[in-house]
FINUKOL-605602 format. One line per 8 residues: number of its first residue (from 1); their letters; for each residue x, y, z of C-alpha. Coordinates in Angstrom, 3 decimals. Layout:
BEGIN
NUM = A = X,Y,Z  ...
END
This chain:
BEGIN
1 = MNIRAAIA = 22.410,18.705,-17.938  21.782,18.026,-21.680  18.843,17.432,-23.416  18.193,13.887,-23.485  19.047,13.709,-20.025  16.870,16.232,-18.821  14.061,14.939,-21.411  14.773,11.452,-19.873
9 = AAALMTSS = 14.199,12.713,-16.463  11.110,14.065,-17.119  9.575,11.720,-18.998  10.421,9.241,-15.941  8.619,11.278,-13.055  5.443,11.665,-15.381  5.597,7.972,-15.467  5.789,7.867,-11.998
17 = IAFAQSAM = 3.350,10.583,-10.960  0.923,8.634,-13.320  1.520,4.883,-11.548  1.352,6.400,-8.546  -1.943,7.972,-8.969  -3.304,5.011,-10.457  -1.989,2.616,-7.729  -4.327,4.156,-5.371
25 = PSEKVITF = -7.376,2.379,-3.912  -10.572,2.763,-5.039  -13.736,3.812,-2.143  -14.745,0.020,-2.487  -11.665,-1.157,-1.347  -10.711,1.783,1.630  -14.924,0.752,2.459  -13.473,-3.164,2.487
33 = VQKAPAPE = -10.415,-2.155,5.014  -12.342,0.074,7.143  -14.987,-2.497,7.840  -13.066,-5.452,7.890  -12.707,-7.475,11.771  -9.773,-6.822,13.717  -7.455,-10.240,14.330  -8.588,-11.476,17.458
41 = ERVVVKEK = -5.093,-10.872,18.956  -3.335,-7.336,18.579  -1.082,-7.451,15.892  2.335,-5.236,17.242  5.770,-4.550,15.282  8.323,-2.165,16.550  8.749,-0.636,12.988  6.728,2.259,12.209
49 = IVVGQALP = 4.146,1.388,9.329  5.486,3.832,6.205  3.446,4.312,2.770  6.390,2.316,0.410  8.043,0.190,3.024  7.026,-3.877,3.382  5.395,-4.419,6.219  7.186,-7.470,8.077
57 = DTVVVTPI = 7.219,-11.242,7.208  5.576,-11.482,10.382  2.722,-9.726,9.739  -0.429,-11.634,8.064  -1.836,-10.005,5.414  -4.965,-10.740,3.917  -6.190,-10.530,0.142  -9.286,-8.411,-0.203
65 = PDETGYAY = -12.256,-10.241,-2.209  -12.681,-9.168,-6.129  -9.556,-6.714,-6.137  -6.414,-8.911,-7.169  -4.193,-5.778,-6.396  -5.002,-5.126,-3.110  -4.772,-6.777,0.372  -4.894,-5.335,3.780
73 = AIVNDERV = -3.333,-5.879,7.373  -3.815,-4.448,11.080  -0.747,-3.548,12.516  -0.180,-1.613,15.655  -3.626,-0.776,15.754  -3.502,0.895,12.172  -5.645,-0.492,8.702  -3.241,-0.489,5.839
81 = IVEPSTRK = -3.838,-1.431,2.180  -1.005,-3.406,0.644  0.225,-5.009,-2.572  -0.129,-8.714,-2.262  3.157,-9.384,-3.680  5.292,-7.027,-2.842  3.668,-6.208,0.709  4.526,-2.907,0.394
89 = VIQVIL = 1.933,-0.345,2.051  0.075,1.253,-0.541  -2.236,3.438,1.891  -2.601,3.812,5.713  -6.271,4.266,6.397  -7.045,7.243,9.207
END
């Protein structure tokens, strides 16, 4: 690998790590999702819920008040925080 490619790869990895750390939800967001009421009907999908993967379109994603970068859903009895525009799972709340 030449030096330019090595530097570019290192820069990309560093920026990806920084983005991932900045994208983590605050305790306020996590607490909101933990306390949010569950839907009256249980939402079940056959796909496994995975961080980084988008939720199916059949799952209702609810925005978190005053937190435009986050929404949540309760699916397969798991509470998940998602990015609203892409529906990608950011964190599964245990």
